[in-house]
ROSEDREN-217142 format. One record per atom (N, C-alpha, C): x, y, z; atom name; residue number from 1; residue in one letter. Coordinates in steps of 0.001 Angstrom, whole numbers, plus 500000, padded with zeros to 6 digits. Atoms other than C-alpha are relative to their C-alpha. Example, Ala and Ser with C-alpha at 12.3 -4.5 7.8 and 13.67 -1.06 7.14 Angstrom:
<nodes>
- 500890  498810  500000  N  1  A
- 512300  495500  507800  CA  1  A
- 500900  501200  500000  C  1  A
- 499180  498810  499940  N  2  S
- 513670  498940  507140  CA  2  S
- 499230  501090  500730  C  2  S
</nodes>
This chain:
<nodes>
- 500646  498807  500249  N  1  M
- 499987  500163  499931  CA  1  M
- 501023  501280  500311  C  1  M
- 499326  498629  499713  N  2  K
- 502765  502538  500601  CA  2  K
- 501584  499768  499499  C  2  K
- 498840  500498  500427  N  3  T
- 505360  501232  498154  CA  3  T
- 500459  500796  498833  C  3  T
- 499660  499459  501118  N  4  L
- 505512  503882  495371  CA  4  L
- 499876  501714  500213  C  4  L
- 500580  498405  500196  N  5  I
- 505772  507811  495367  CA  5  I
- 499213  500519  499095  C  5  I
- 500548  499373  501054  N  6  L
- 503329  509555  493608  CA  6  L
- 500332  501302  499845  C  6  L
- 499635  499033  500719  N  7  G
- 504754  511803  491577  CA  7  G
- 499231  501356  499649  C  7  G
- 501219  498599  500240  N  8  L
- 501941  514196  490689  CA  8  L
- 499598  500441  501026  C  8  L
- 500659  499388  498821  N  9  L
- 501114  514925  493849  CA  9  L
- 500602  501893  499915  C  9  L
- 500073  498754  499956  N  10  I
- 502923  518266  493645  CA  10  I
- 498944  500863  499662  C  10  I
- 501196  498850  500090  N  11  F
- 500513  521238  493797  CA  11  F
- 500842  500970  498830  C  11  F
- 499817  499282  500972  N  12  T
- 501261  523218  490294  CA  12  T
- 498889  501190  499378  C  12  T
- 500955  499236  500894  N  13  L
- 498487  525677  489747  CA  13  L
- 500967  501600  500141  C  13  L
- 498737  498671  500946  N  14  N
- 501543  528480  489923  CA  14  N
- 501007  499592  501259  C  14  N
- 498721  500794  499238  N  15  A
- 504895  528063  491171  CA  15  A
- 500464  499910  501595  C  15  A
- 499694  500003  498539  N  16  N
- 504402  529068  494878  CA  16  N
- 499198  499175  500983  C  16  N
- 501458  501091  499546  N  17  A
- 501538  526210  495365  CA  17  A
- 499042  500730  500751  C  17  A
- 500974  498960  499132  N  18  E
- 499348  529207  496844  CA  18  E
- 498982  501015  498915  C  18  E
- 500904  499058  500811  N  19  L
- 496292  530881  495261  CA  19  L
- 499421  501019  500786  C  19  L
- 499969  498669  499357  N  20  C
- 495420  534466  496137  CA  20  C
- 498928  500553  499873  C  20  C
- 501150  500046  499995  N  21  G
- 492346  535989  496641  CA  21  G
- 498920  499822  500916  C  21  G
- 500590  500105  499034  N  22  N
- 489159  536153  498462  CA  22  N
- 498968  498760  499453  C  22  N
- 500853  500750  500221  N  23  A
- 487360  532723  498833  CA  23  A
- 498594  500305  500070  C  23  A
- 501573  499699  500115  N  24  F
- 483634  532430  497834  CA  24  F
- 499465  498421  499501  C  24  F
- 500641  501034  500118  N  25  K
- 481331  529649  497117  CA  25  K
- 499413  499825  498613  C  25  K
- 500557  499873  501238  N  26  I
- 479569  529055  493553  CA  26  I
- 498563  499179  500063  C  26  I
- 500921  500565  500004  N  27  G
- 476123  527970  492661  CA  27  G
- 499030  501030  499191  C  27  G
- 499560  501476  500674  N  28  P
- 474629  526926  490352  CA  28  P
- 501173  499830  499422  C  28  P
- 498993  500189  500671  N  29  L
- 477368  525222  488742  CA  29  L
- 500310  500593  498943  C  29  L
- 499268  499447  501084  N  30  P
- 479729  526922  486314  CA  30  P
- 500133  498904  499241  C  30  P
- 499858  500990  501466  N  31  Q
- 480182  525066  482745  CA  31  Q
- 501035  499119  500355  C  31  Q
- 498885  500594  500126  N  32  E
- 483530  524486  483809  CA  32  E
- 500005  498638  500458  C  32  E
- 499785  501102  499051  N  33  L
- 482652  522048  486691  CA  33  L
- 499106  498612  499537  C  33  L
- 500922  501145  500204  N  34  T
- 480007  519961  484795  CA  34  T
- 500563  498639  499649  C  34  T
- 499411  501328  500647  N  35  W
- 482404  517192  483459  CA  35  W
- 500086  499224  501222  C  35  W
- 499859  500758  498816  N  36  R
- 482486  516042  487142  CA  36  R
- 498631  499846  500986  C  36  R
- 501133  500266  499559  N  37  R
- 479035  516311  488082  CA  37  R
- 499444  498508  500903  C  37  R
- 500953  501386  499592  N  38  A
- 477913  512518  488393  CA  38  A
- 501150  499497  501097  C  38  A
- 499221  500299  499551  N  39  T
- 481115  512086  490262  CA  39  T
- 500615  500385  501510  C  39  T
- 499785  498876  499300  N  40  T
- 481224  514854  492710  CA  40  T
- 498859  500019  501377  C  40  T
- 500599  499635  498762  N  41  Q
- 479884  515167  496412  CA  41  Q
- 499771  501021  500340  C  41  Q
- 499580  498216  499500  N  42  F
- 478811  518629  497134  CA  42  F
- 499333  500327  501255  C  42  F
- 500252  499395  498411  N  43  L
- 477968  520496  500540  CA  43  L
- 498498  499484  499648  C  43  L
- 501329  500477  499812  N  44  P
- 474531  519784  501808  CA  44  P
- 499126  501389  499103  C  44  P
- 500578  498717  500780  N  45  S
- 473673  523469  500305  CA  45  S
- 499675  499453  498642  C  45  S
- 499861  500057  500835  N  46  G
- 474480  521843  497000  CA  46  G
- 501208  500813  499110  C  46  G
- 498786  499079  500450  N  47  E
- 477274  524122  496481  CA  47  E
- 501778  499195  500079  C  47  E
- 498674  500605  499912  N  48  G
- 480779  523654  495756  CA  48  G
- 501378  500942  499937  C  48  G
- 498698  499230  500204  N  49  A
- 484494  525083  496005  CA  49  A
- 499836  501085  498561  C  49  A
- 499764  499145  500880  N  50  A
- 485104  528310  494090  CA  50  A
- 500734  499465  498844  C  50  A
- 499673  500861  501095  N  51  T
- 486388  526991  490738  CA  51  T
- 500384  500798  498633  C  51  T
- 499621  499297  501448  N  52  S
- 487850  528003  487116  CA  52  S
- 500377  498864  499557  C  52  S
- 499661  501674  500865  N  53  A
- 488421  525868  484116  CA  53  A
- 501324  499532  500427  C  53  A
- 498446  500681  499904  N  54  N
- 492448  525875  485074  CA  54  N
- 499910  499434  501413  C  54  N
- 499908  500617  498897  N  55  R
- 491397  524635  488487  CA  55  R
- 499528  498579  499651  C  55  R
- 500636  501377  500362  N  56  E
- 488943  521799  486997  CA  56  E
- 500946  499267  498809  C  56  E
- 498973  500827  500307  N  57  N
- 491947  520843  484680  CA  57  N
- 500745  499813  500703  C  57  N
- 499330  500530  499036  N  58  F
- 494074  520645  487335  CA  58  F
- 499543  498692  500783  C  58  F
- 500314  500762  499240  N  59  I
- 491862  518345  489247  CA  59  I
- 499625  498765  499029  C  59  I
- 500109  500741  500966  N  60  Q
- 491188  516223  486343  CA  60  Q
- 501120  499270  499706  C  60  Q
- 498634  500291  500179  N  61  A
- 494786  516069  485657  CA  61  A
- 500185  498736  501686  C  61  A
- 499921  500581  498916  N  62  R
- 495074  514913  489418  CA  62  R
- 499435  498687  500230  C  62  R
- 500846  501051  500026  N  63  E
- 492377  512525  489175  CA  63  E
- 500397  498897  499016  C  63  E
- 499239  501403  500936  N  64  K
- 493942  510629  486068  CA  64  K
- 500991  499538  500904  C  64  K
- 498703  500364  498908  N  65  S
- 497169  510352  488109  CA  65  S
- 499641  498883  500843  C  65  S
- 500542  500920  498901  N  66  M
- 495186  508493  491000  CA  66  M
- 499473  499029  499458  C  66  M
- 500662  501376  500676  N  67  E
- 493139  506304  488785  CA  67  E
- 501266  499199  499359  C  67  E
- 498860  501171  500689  N  68  D
- 496226  504982  486566  CA  68  D
- 500889  499669  501491  C  68  D
- 499449  500358  498946  N  69  F
- 497878  504553  490185  CA  69  F
- 498931  499067  500825  C  69  F
- 501107  500940  499900  N  70  I
- 494592  502578  491306  CA  70  I
- 500254  498958  499314  C  70  I
- 500631  501423  500888  N  71  L
- 494207  500316  488440  CA  71  L
- 501538  499419  499038  C  71  L
- 498968  500969  500811  N  72  N
- 497986  499912  486821  CA  72  N
- 500976  499949  500784  C  72  N
- 498534  500238  498706  N  73  F
- 500637  500156  489876  CA  73  F
- 499845  498280  499958  C  73  F
- 499070  501083  499234  N  74  H
- 502854  496941  490319  CA  74  H
- 500471  499981  500817  C  74  H
- 499450  499890  498941  N  75  G
- 503964  496510  493266  CA  75  G
- 500155  498860  501054  C  75  G
- 500011  501096  499256  N  76  D
- 503989  494366  496158  CA  76  D
- 498572  498889  499801  C  76  D
- 501241  500695  500553  N  77  F
- 500391  492807  495093  CA  77  F
- 500144  499406  499183  C  77  F
- 499672  500305  501667  N  78  G
- 501451  492868  491395  CA  78  G
- 498531  500617  499467  C  78  G
- 501284  499565  500440  N  79  I
- 498016  494650  491046  CA  79  I
- 499743  501967  500226  C  79  I
- 500227  498434  499558  N  80  G
- 496712  498292  491789  CA  80  G
- 500303  500467  501544  C  80  G
- 499603  499996  498498  N  81  D
- 497255  500073  494945  CA  81  D
- 499288  501630  500245  C  81  D
- 500667  498966  500003  N  82  V
- 495997  503271  496691  CA  82  V
- 501009  501146  500120  C  82  V
- 499189  498499  499794  N  83  P
- 497408  506766  496318  CA  83  P
- 499230  501139  501369  C  83  P
- 500261  498891  498953  N  84  P
- 497279  509630  499109  CA  84  P
- 498758  500624  499547  C  84  P
- 500866  498890  500083  N  85  M
- 494023  511491  499308  CA  85  M
- 500736  501387  499600  C  85  M
- 499731  499011  500375  N  86  Q
- 494038  514905  497995  CA  86  Q
- 499390  501322  500308  C  86  Q
- 500888  498735  499802  N  87  F
- 493128  518452  498347  CA  87  F
- 500512  501266  499347  C  87  F
- 499687  498995  500505  N  88  I
- 492456  521195  496213  CA  88  I
- 499533  501121  500468  C  88  I
- 500647  498610  499454  N  89  P
- 491810  524788  497787  CA  89  P
- 499223  500347  498745  C  89  P
- 501084  499313  500965  N  90  A
- 488903  526671  496244  CA  90  A
- 501106  501058  499631  C  90  A
- 499093  498887  500672  N  91  E
- 490200  529428  493673  CA  91  E
- 499756  501160  501344  C  91  E
- 499757  498831  498871  N  92  G
- 491369  532281  495932  CA  92  G
- 500259  499715  501564  C  92  G
- 499800  500490  498797  N  93  E
- 491857  530583  498737  CA  93  E
- 501582  500022  500485  C  93  E
- 498797  499521  499945  N  94  H
- 495136  531820  500736  CA  94  H
- 500853  498470  500595  C  94  H
- 499340  501435  499431  N  95  I
- 496776  527748  500977  CA  95  I
- 501768  500150  499517  C  95  I
- 498690  500402  500292  N  96  R
- 500550  527240  501008  CA  96  R
- 500295  498544  500792  C  96  R
- 499592  501461  499379  N  97  A
- 501779  523565  500928  CA  97  A
- 501158  500088  500687  C  97  A
- 498554  500621  499195  N  98  L
- 504439  522373  503648  CA  98  L
- 500500  498888  499774  C  98  L
- 498892  501338  500635  N  99  G
- 505045  519335  502199  CA  99  G
- 498540  499058  499625  C  99  G
- 500794  500719  500623  N  100  Y
- 503026  516392  500449  CA  100  Y
- 500420  498616  500285  C  100  Y
- 499864  501363  499596  N  101  S
- 502662  512712  501370  CA  101  S
- 500478  499346  498595  C  101  S
- 499456  500620  500739  N  102  S
- 504661  510647  499321  CA  102  S
- 499549  498478  499951  C  102  S
- 500329  500706  499609  N  103  G
- 502955  507848  500481  CA  103  G
- 500497  498696  500537  C  103  G
- 498730  500669  498791  N  104  L
- 505906  506523  502819  CA  104  L
- 500265  500537  500852  C  104  L
- 499422  499654  499224  N  105  N
- 507443  506620  505549  CA  105  N
- 499078  500957  501261  C  105  N
- 500780  499618  498876  N  106  G
- 504433  507941  507754  CA  106  G
- 500119  501704  499909  C  106  G
- 499793  498807  500228  N  107  T
- 504730  511387  506040  CA  107  T
- 498698  500595  499806  C  107  T
- 501550  499771  500538  N  108  I
- 501265  513174  505771  CA  108  I
- 500321  501455  499239  C  108  I
- 499867  498784  500689  N  109  T
- 500463  516372  503445  CA  109  T
- 499147  500952  500921  C  109  T
- 500337  499165  499251  N  110  R
- 500294  519481  505209  CA  110  R
- 499769  501352  499457  C  110  R
- 500152  498959  500408  N  111  F
- 499080  522948  504647  CA  111  F
- 500006  501006  500974  C  111  F
- 500411  498567  498770  N  112  A
- 499337  526711  506374  CA  112  A
- 499169  500565  499166  C  112  A
- 501413  499469  500465  N  113  V
- 496193  528468  505767  CA  113  V
- 500167  501484  500575  C  113  V
- 500008  498705  499276  N  114  S
- 496195  532330  506035  CA  114  S
- 499327  500979  499374  C  114  S
- 500785  498870  500635  N  115  G
- 494189  535494  505258  CA  115  G
- 498478  499542  499868  C  115  G
- 501478  500378  499928  N  116  I
- 490673  533655  505821  CA  116  I
- 499415  500562  501199  C  116  I
- 500604  498944  498981  N  117  G
- 489674  536383  508534  CA  117  G
- 499162  499114  501019  C  117  G
- 500981  499866  498977  N  118  A
- 486341  536072  510692  CA  118  A
- 499123  498288  499406  C  118  A
- 501148  501243  500252  N  119  K
- 484941  532746  508461  CA  119  K
- 500447  498848  500598  C  119  K
- 499174  501062  498742  N  120  A
- 487774  530543  510316  CA  120  A
- 499760  498515  499119  C  120  A
- 500804  501446  500822  N  121  S
- 487013  527773  507544  CA  121  S
- 501151  500472  498346  C  121  S
- 499617  499934  501185  N  122  V
- 488718  526907  504410  CA  122  V
- 499453  498977  498929  C  122  V
- 500857  500892  500978  N  123  D
- 486848  525536  501354  CA  123  D
- 500756  499203  498654  C  123  D
- 499284  500260  500941  N  124  G
- 487948  523330  498717  CA  124  G
- 499820  498515  499340  C  124  G
- 500774  500642  500412  N  125  T
- 487568  520045  496972  CA  125  T
- 501162  498696  500447  C  125  T
- 498798  501217  499569  N  126  L
- 489177  516513  498509  CA  126  L
- 499645  499046  498888  C  126  L
- 499950  501230  500889  N  127  L
- 489933  513681  496015  CA  127  L
- 500436  498817  500827  C  127  L
- 499915  501077  499214  N  128  L
- 489239  510406  497703  CA  128  L
- 500253  498745  498923  C  128  L
- 499468  501090  500785  N  129  P
- 490646  507366  496196  CA  129  P
- 499352  498550  500911  C  129  P
- 500276  501591  499398  N  130  V
- 489180  503670  496582  CA  130  V
- 501210  499587  500097  C  130  V
- 498928  500480  499608  N  131  S
- 491487  501145  497351  CA  131  S
- 500109  499150  499120  C  131  S
- 500219  501155  501216  N  132  G
- 492851  499045  494610  CA  132  G
- 501091  498747  500271  C  132  G
- 499156  500932  499581  N  133  H
- 495154  496642  496497  CA  133  H
- 499395  498423  499871  C  133  H
- 500857  501067  499946  N  134  Q
- 492318  494165  496293  CA  134  Q
- 499632  499589  498457  C  134  Q
- 499941  500528  501422  N  135  G
- 492487  494158  492408  CA  135  G
- 499175  501014  499315  C  135  G
- 500734  498937  500561  N  136  N
- 490819  496089  489768  CA  136  N
- 498393  499764  499928  C  136  N
- 501485  500033  500319  N  137  A
- 487472  494326  489491  CA  137  A
- 499863  500508  501289  C  137  A
- 500652  499756  498282  N  138  N
- 486950  495049  493670  CA  138  N
- 500001  501413  499798  C  138  N
- 500302  498264  499752  N  139  A
- 488180  498668  493124  CA  139  A
- 498966  500234  498941  C  139  A
- 501055  499364  500589  N  140  R
- 485959  499198  490416  CA  140  R
- 498430  499725  500333  C  140  R
- 501537  500474  499602  N  141  A
- 482755  497230  492326  CA  141  A
- 499785  501318  501076  C  141  A
- 500250  499244  498593  N  142  W
- 483787  499339  495588  CA  142  W
- 499631  501446  499712  C  142  W
- 499672  498565  500202  N  143  A
- 484358  502922  493866  CA  143  A
- 498137  500255  499901  C  143  A
- 501713  499531  500203  N  144  L
- 479968  502566  493355  CA  144  L
- 499366  499364  501235  C  144  L
- 500607  500722  498912  N  145  T
- 479152  500621  496672  CA  145  T
- 500556  500307  501175  C  145  T
- 499122  499726  498710  N  146  D
- 481664  501900  499439  CA  146  D
- 499321  501301  500617  C  146  D
- 500435  498431  499339  N  147  T
- 480580  504740  501794  CA  147  T
- 501721  500257  500748  C  147  T
- 498877  499192  499517  N  148  Y
- 483021  506894  503432  CA  148  Y
- 499583  501140  500852  C  148  Y
- 500284  499252  499291  N  149  Q
- 483297  509488  506387  CA  149  Q
- 501521  500963  500060  C  149  Q
- 498888  499485  499594  N  150  I
- 485725  512103  506913  CA  150  I
- 499597  500973  501193  C  150  I
- 500269  499882  498178  N  151  R
- 486249  513190  510753  CA  151  R
- 501218  501282  500039  C  151  R
- 499182  499205  499367  N  152  L
- 488006  516158  512242  CA  152  L
- 500550  499773  501482  C  152  L
- 499203  499937  498345  N  153  D
- 490809  516385  515098  CA  153  D
- 500442  501013  500424  C  153  D
- 499139  499036  499792  N  154  S
- 492582  518799  516676  CA  154  S
- 500530  499881  501604  C  154  S
- 499427  500152  498432  N  155  N
- 494886  518946  519791  CA  155  N
- 500851  501247  500638  C  155  N
- 498958  498891  499821  N  156  P
- 495951  522121  521545  CA  156  P
- 501325  499827  500667  C  156  P
- 498199  500751  499168  N  157  N
- 499224  520155  523246  CA  157  N
- 500538  499429  498739  C  157  N
- 499433  500610  501135  N  158  Q
- 500123  518904  519407  CA  158  Q
- 500345  501241  499333  C  158  Q
- 498912  498886  500893  N  159  T
- 502859  521045  517673  CA  159  T
- 499617  499038  498689  C  159  T
- 500316  500498  501766  N  160  P
- 502442  520710  513623  CA  160  P
- 501387  498847  500126  C  160  P
- 499165  501477  500202  N  161  S
- 503889  517133  512765  CA  161  S
- 500169  499707  498476  C  161  S
- 499794  500518  501290  N  162  T
- 505328  515946  509345  CA  162  T
- 499361  498401  499599  C  162  T
- 499737  502086  500279  N  163  H
- 504586  512026  510110  CA  163  H
- 498940  499740  501029  C  163  H
- 501081  500631  499454  N  164  S
- 501998  510055  511724  CA  164  S
- 499598  500178  501460  C  164  S
- 500284  499694  498650  N  165  S
- 502114  510924  515417  CA  165  S
- 499538  501425  499699  C  165  S
- 500500  498665  500200  N  166  W
- 499225  513510  514917  CA  166  W
- 499225  500277  500793  C  166  W
- 500248  499352  498201  N  167  G
- 498138  513647  518546  CA  167  G
- 498264  499678  500184  C  167  G
- 501308  500551  499608  N  168  R
- 494901  511950  518624  CA  168  R
- 499351  500469  501311  C  168  R
- 500719  499710  498844  N  169  T
- 492317  513116  521135  CA  169  T
- 499166  499115  500405  C  169  T
- 501306  500877  499612  N  170  G
- 489812  510427  521054  CA  170  G
- 498915  500862  499607  C  170  G
- 501318  499363  499874  N  171  K
- 487268  513125  520301  CA  171  K
- 499769  500516  498602  C  171  K
- 500199  499674  501464  N  172  E
- 487096  513014  516481  CA  172  E
- 498581  500734  499816  C  172  E
- 500803  499482  500089  N  173  T
- 484288  515218  515176  CA  173  T
- 499904  499279  498654  C  173  T
- 500326  500471  501423  N  174  I
- 482332  513820  511859  CA  174  I
- 499691  501506  499341  C  174  I
- 500689  499070  501302  N  175  L
- 482273  516348  509106  CA  175  L
- 499159  499292  498798  C  175  L
- 500638  500389  501006  N  176  L
- 480776  514135  506600  CA  176  L
- 499527  498650  500537  C  176  L
- 500313  501456  499509  N  177  K
- 479166  510839  507530  CA  177  K
- 499161  499156  499212  C  177  K
- 500486  500765  500401  N  178  D
- 478379  507855  505774  CA  178  D
- 499664  500354  498023  C  178  D
- 500410  499605  501505  N  179  I
- 478536  509480  502102  CA  179  I
- 500528  498879  499112  C  179  I
- 499759  501045  500899  N  180  K
- 478363  507217  498969  CA  180  K
- 501083  500355  499195  C  180  K
- 499151  499796  501300  N  181  S
- 481189  506861  496725  CA  181  S
- 499488  500085  498787  C  181  S
- 500606  499776  500957  N  182  L
- 480685  507724  493515  CA  182  L
- 500874  499790  498532  C  182  L
- 499166  500131  501404  N  183  A
- 483864  506704  491146  CA  183  A
- 501428  499483  500898  C  183  A
- 498597  500160  499384  N  184  L
- 487604  505649  491748  CA  184  L
- 500533  500913  500595  C  184  L
- 499530  498899  498974  N  185  V
- 488306  508630  493017  CA  185  V
- 498517  501301  500038  C  185  V
- 501138  498866  499993  N  186  T
- 485257  510568  494019  CA  186  T
- 500674  501564  500705  C  186  T
- 499861  498661  499790  N  187  K
- 485181  514630  494295  CA  187  K
- 498934  500406  500955  C  187  K
- 500594  499671  498996  N  188  Q
- 484107  515653  497750  CA  188  Q
- 500325  501614  500178  C  188  Q
- 499994  498402  499802  N  189  E
- 483288  519542  498127  CA  189  E
- 499916  499921  501749  C  189  E
- 499896  499960  498448  N  190  V
- 484448  520362  501936  CA  190  V
- 500091  501702  499942  C  190  V
- 499764  498860  499564  N  191  T
- 484246  523416  504105  CA  191  T
- 500376  499373  501198  C  191  T
- 499243  500469  498825  N  192  I
- 486844  522620  506818  CA  192  I
- 500027  500996  501055  C  192  I
- 499871  498946  499116  N  193  P
- 486408  524741  510066  CA  193  P
- 501522  499742  500406  C  193  P
- 498584  499741  499249  N  194  L
- 489844  525836  511474  CA  194  L
- 500190  500423  501592  C  194  L
- 499917  499175  498629  N  195  I
- 491418  526953  515065  CA  195  I
- 501067  500525  499960  C  195  I
- 499013  498819  500359  N  196  A
- 493947  529843  514847  CA  196  A
- 500999  499325  500878  C  196  A
- 498565  500572  499238  N  197  N
- 497520  528147  515862  CA  197  N
- 500027  498622  500464  C  197  N
- 500102  501249  499566  N  198  I
- 496065  524954  516351  CA  198  I
- 499846  499040  498791  C  198  I
- 500220  500841  501155  N  199  P
- 496657  521865  513941  CA  199  P
- 498809  499519  499797  C  199  P
- 501339  500535  500149  N  200  V
- 493526  520639  512661  CA  200  V
- 500030  498639  498645  C  200  V
- 499570  500954  500551  N  201  V
- 493589  517060  511040  CA  201  V
- 498990  499614  499259  C  201  V
- 501219  501013  500841  N  202  V
- 491182  515342  508386  CA  202  V
- 500535  498737  499795  C  202  V
- 499987  501448  499924  N  203  L
- 490659  511833  508725  CA  203  L
- 499454  499879  498682  C  203  L
- 500874  500393  501038  N  204  Y
- 489535  509823  505711  CA  204  Y
- 499693  498243  500415  C  204  Y
- 499985  501327  499537  N  205  Y
- 487796  507028  506780  CA  205  Y
- 498755  499139  498922  C  205  Y
- 500463  500438  501330  N  206  R
- 486319  504533  503899  CA  206  R
- 499758  498523  500722  C  206  R
- 500560  501414  499420  N  207  K
- 483994  501146  504755  CA  207  K
- 500913  498904  499419  C  207  K
- 499008  501020  500261  N  208  G
- 486060  498232  504942  CA  208  G
- 501643  499989  500257  C  208  G
- 498251  499714  499677  N  209  S
- 489432  499771  505484  CA  209  S
- 500413  500127  501374  C  209  S
- 499452  500093  498811  N  210  A
- 491760  499492  508343  CA  210  A
- 499612  501475  500958  C  210  A
- 500064  499224  499590  N  211  G
- 490868  503023  508857  CA  211  G
- 501364  500939  499863  C  211  G
- 498700  499022  500383  N  212  P
- 493504  506280  508872  CA  212  P
- 501239  499369  500695  C  212  P
- 499253  501118  499243  N  213  S
- 495872  504020  511344  CA  213  S
- 500706  499281  499009  C  213  S
- 499590  500571  501063  N  214  G
- 496246  501907  508514  CA  214  G
- 500846  500333  499002  C  214  G
- 499956  499384  501124  N  215  Y
- 497118  503977  505982  CA  215  Y
- 500402  501488  500305  C  215  Y
- 499560  498982  499186  N  216  V
- 498790  507138  507785  CA  216  V
- 499908  501014  498498  C  216  V
- 499490  499247  501189  N  217  E
- 500360  508706  504647  CA  217  E
- 498574  500390  498741  C  217  E
- 500814  499860  500874  N  218  G
- 497145  508524  502482  CA  218  G
- 498601  500234  500597  C  218  G
- 501476  499727  499733  N  219  R
- 494084  508891  504704  CA  219  R
- 499926  501265  501259  C  219  R
- 499604  498698  499295  N  220  V
- 495547  511954  507156  CA  220  V
- 500553  501131  499540  C  220  V
- 499450  498543  500662  N  221  M
- 496085  515748  506446  CA  221  M
- 499942  500572  500913  C  221  M
- 499792  499033  498867  N  222  E
- 497008  518258  508436  CA  222  E
- 499598  501890  499647  C  222  E
- 500061  498646  500212  N  223  F
- 495904  522057  508277  CA  223  F
- 500378  501127  501151  C  223  F
- 499667  499468  498964  N  224  I
- 497592  524777  510248  CA  224  I
- 499492  501555  499616  C  224  I
- 500291  498656  500095  N  225  W
- 496009  528339  510427  CA  225  W
- 500633  501087  500815  C  225  W
- 499181  499460  499173  N  226  D
- 498164  531000  511461  CA  226  D
- 498975  501490  500901  C  226  D
- 501054  499048  499510  N  227  G
- 494666  533284  512629  CA  227  G
- 500287  501268  499288  C  227  G
- 500066  498711  500791  N  228  T
- 494871  535841  510337  CA  228  T
- 498869  499789  498782  C  228  T
</nodes>
């Protein structure tokens, strides 16, 4: 499950891996987003993160690389495997990548957030992959039958970390519960509430899996907001 660095994880919307401007939500869906309508879970309001043609092209490229990793990787099992989940910030969010998961060594993806003001949250799209390590047939079946949860955890005593010791509190909160998988890579629109100067961890639980602790590199992601 953790045998290959997913090289395309590097965020390339611009050279600084940062988007500038004020975040906003969209609705109804812009034309640029219609390509993934059937494979995206939107917010309860029916809205999604602010987007653009360039952002949608970026999401489509990331999705393709993740699908290839699921279906065509030849590693320990001789078949597909599981790429780390990814987060694509909304157009205009102040996000800076501190490091990306390679799928190895307990290293998790981490983001620094600034300039969000009183809303104290960040909008974006999570790319949530199905497991591929039990073969392509199972992956394609689970892509349409699985459910998943997105949970949050934060610990005021935890310092920001690049690795798997993310400071569990045992008090995880559920952001999204029992959501239906729609594809090999489901696109999940999210608004993630943050706490100033305290790491907030996003945890991806998928039906039938061992949970985040079984694949920390792919199922755990950290956001650190500087309070501005």
